[in-house]
C-alpha positions as CSV (number, residue, x, y, z in Angstrom):
1,M,0.0,0.0,0.0
2,N,1.4,3.4,-0.9
3,T,0.1,6.4,0.9
4,A,2.2,9.0,-0.9
5,S,0.6,8.7,-4.3
6,A,-2.9,8.5,-3.0
7,A,-2.8,11.8,-1.1
8,T,-0.4,14.1,-3.0
9,D,-2.8,17.0,-3.2
10,L,-4.2,16.9,0.3
11,P,-2.3,16.6,3.5
12,L,-3.2,13.3,5.3
13,S,-4.6,15.1,8.4
14,K,-7.1,16.9,6.1
15,A,-7.8,13.6,4.3
16,I,-8.7,12.0,7.7
17,D,-10.8,15.1,8.8
18,S,-12.7,14.9,5.5
19,L,-13.9,11.5,6.5
20,D,-15.6,12.7,9.7
21,F,-19.4,12.5,10.0
22,G,-22.2,13.3,12.4
23,F,-24.4,10.6,13.7
24,S,-27.9,10.6,12.1
25,P,-30.4,8.6,14.2
26,A,-32.2,7.6,11.0
27,V,-29.0,6.2,9.4
28,S,-28.1,4.4,12.7
29,A,-31.6,2.8,12.8
30,K,-31.4,1.7,9.2
31,V,-27.9,0.1,9.8
32,R,-29.1,-1.7,12.9
33,R,-32.2,-3.1,11.0
34,E,-30.0,-4.3,8.2
35,L,-27.6,-5.9,10.8
36,V,-30.5,-7.7,12.4
37,D,-31.7,-8.9,9.0
38,S,-28.3,-10.0,8.0
39,L,-27.6,-11.9,11.2
40,A,-31.0,-13.5,11.1
41,K,-30.4,-14.7,7.6
42,S,-26.9,-16.0,8.3
43,S,-27.8,-17.7,11.5
44,R,-31.2,-18.9,10.3
45,Q,-32.9,-17.4,13.3
46,P,-36.0,-15.1,13.4
47,P,-35.1,-11.4,13.5
48,E,-36.9,-11.1,16.8
49,T,-34.4,-13.6,18.3
50,I,-31.5,-11.5,17.0
51,R,-33.1,-8.2,18.2
52,A,-33.5,-9.7,21.7
53,A,-29.9,-11.0,21.7
54,I,-28.4,-7.7,20.9
55,G,-31.0,-5.7,22.9
56,D,-30.1,-2.1,23.4
57,R,-26.4,-2.5,23.1
58,D,-24.7,0.6,22.0
59,F,-22.0,-0.8,19.7
60,I,-20.8,2.7,18.9
61,A,-20.1,3.5,22.6
62,E,-18.4,0.1,23.0
63,F,-16.3,0.8,19.9
64,A,-15.3,4.2,21.3
65,L,-14.3,2.7,24.7
66,R,-12.2,0.0,23.0
67,F,-10.5,2.0,20.3
68,A,-10.2,5.5,21.7
69,P,-7.0,4.5,23.6
70,L,-5.6,3.4,20.2
71,G,-6.3,6.8,18.7
72,L,-9.5,6.0,16.8
73,R,-12.9,7.7,16.8
74,A,-16.3,6.3,16.1
75,D,-17.4,9.4,14.0
76,N,-14.7,9.1,11.4
77,F,-14.9,6.7,8.4
78,A,-11.1,6.2,8.2
79,D,-11.0,5.3,11.9
80,A,-13.8,2.8,11.7
81,M,-12.2,1.2,8.6
82,T,-8.9,1.1,10.4
83,A,-10.4,-0.7,13.4
84,Y,-12.0,-3.2,11.0
85,W,-9.0,-3.9,8.9
86,V,-6.6,-4.2,11.9
87,S,-9.1,-6.3,13.9
88,M,-9.6,-8.7,10.9
89,W,-5.8,-8.8,10.4
90,S,-5.4,-9.8,14.1
91,L,-8.2,-12.5,13.8
92,I,-6.6,-13.9,10.6
93,H,-3.1,-14.1,12.0
94,R,-4.4,-15.0,15.5
95,K,-2.6,-12.2,17.2
96,E,-3.6,-9.6,19.8
97,L,-4.4,-6.2,18.6
98,P,-1.2,-4.3,17.8
99,P,0.0,-1.1,19.5
100,R,-1.3,2.4,18.9
101,S,1.6,3.1,16.4
102,A,0.5,0.3,14.1
103,F,-3.1,1.6,14.2
104,A,-1.8,5.1,13.4
105,A,0.2,3.9,10.4
106,A,-2.7,1.8,9.1
107,R,-5.1,4.8,9.6
108,L,-2.9,7.0,7.4
109,Q,-2.9,4.4,4.7
110,L,-6.6,3.8,4.7
111,A,-7.4,7.6,4.8
112,A,-5.1,8.1,1.8
113,M,-6.8,5.3,0.0
114,W,-10.4,6.3,0.8
115,H,-10.6,10.1,1.0
116,K,-11.3,10.6,-2.7
117,N,-13.5,7.5,-3.1
118,P,-17.0,8.5,-4.4
119,Y,-18.6,6.0,-2.0
120,V,-17.6,8.3,0.9
121,K,-18.4,11.7,-0.5
122,R,-21.8,12.0,1.2
123,E,-21.9,12.1,5.0
124,G,-24.7,9.6,5.3
125,D,-22.7,7.1,3.2
126,R,-19.7,7.6,5.4
127,Q,-21.8,7.0,8.5
128,T,-23.5,3.9,7.0
129,M,-20.3,2.3,5.9
130,A,-18.5,3.2,9.2
131,E,-21.3,1.8,11.4
132,V,-21.4,-1.5,9.4
133,M,-17.6,-1.8,10.0
134,I,-18.1,-0.9,13.7
135,Y,-20.7,-3.6,14.1
136,E,-18.7,-6.2,12.2
137,T,-15.5,-5.3,14.2
138,M,-17.2,-5.5,17.6
139,L,-19.0,-8.7,16.9
140,A,-15.9,-10.4,15.5
141,L,-13.7,-9.4,18.4
142,E,-16.4,-10.5,20.8
143,E,-16.6,-13.9,19.1
144,R,-12.9,-14.3,19.3
145,E,-13.0,-13.5,23.1
146,R,-15.7,-16.1,23.6
147,K,-13.7,-18.7,21.8
148,L,-10.4,-17.8,23.6
149,A,-12.2,-18.0,27.0
150,A,-13.5,-21.5,26.0
151,G,-10.1,-22.5,24.9
152,D,-11.6,-23.7,21.6
153,V,-8.5,-23.9,19.3
154,Q,-10.4,-25.4,16.4
155,A,-13.1,-22.7,16.5
156,L,-10.4,-20.0,16.6
157,Q,-8.8,-21.5,13.6
158,A,-12.1,-21.6,11.8
159,L,-12.7,-17.9,12.7
160,S,-9.3,-17.1,11.3
161,E,-10.0,-18.9,8.0
162,N,-13.6,-17.4,7.7
163,S,-12.2,-13.9,8.4
164,A,-9.6,-14.3,5.7
165,R,-12.2,-15.7,3.2
166,N,-14.6,-12.9,4.0
167,M,-12.0,-10.1,3.6
168,Q,-10.9,-11.7,0.3
169,S,-14.4,-12.1,-1.1
170,K,-16.2,-9.0,0.3
171,R,-13.4,-6.5,0.3
172,G,-10.9,-8.0,-2.3
173,V,-8.1,-7.8,0.3
174,N,-5.8,-10.7,1.2
175,L,-4.9,-9.8,4.7
176,K,-3.3,-13.3,5.1
177,A,-0.5,-12.1,2.9
178,M,0.0,-8.9,4.8
179,Q,2.0,-8.0,7.8
180,L,1.2,-5.0,10.1
181,T,4.1,-3.0,11.5
182,E,4.6,0.5,12.8
183,S,4.9,1.4,9.2
184,G,1.4,0.1,8.4
185,F,0.3,-2.8,6.2
186,T,2.9,-4.3,3.9
187,R,3.1,-7.5,1.8
188,M,4.9,-10.3,3.6
189,T,8.2,-11.1,2.0
190,K,9.0,-14.7,1.2
191,H,12.3,-16.0,2.5
């Protein structure tokens, strides 16, 4: 990933700021409805069961508590995307979340990559995509914590493989072939 060419005409701090958004309750309600429908479909459970299971949980507040110490905010698309990518990378490689410096480097890369993307021009679109990433991030990390607590090595391996497959098929990104350092995401070198 090369940040220099993607952000030559806009300083990266401005690129990151350009990805801020305000929370619209209507957008949040729509994202939550779609989450419930998606989880119901994938788990083959009625939407009412899923709604009851997630209850009134404030995933945005949970995200803020977990990721603010790592320098990320819930009201910024680049930050939500960074949390998602780094969390998926940690699930795939079966590692703990990296230090703040690795998050900062990944954030710069992702902001440079996304700030001119037409999908994030409108504030409502940024919020929608960010909230989807926040839900996916929090649910995936929660699932890993449950499997770790149970000591279920096979389930952790399956989670790793499913996360890699989903990133490849949904996002077109092979995080399995990436390393994450204090310089950000780079391709792993073969020895």
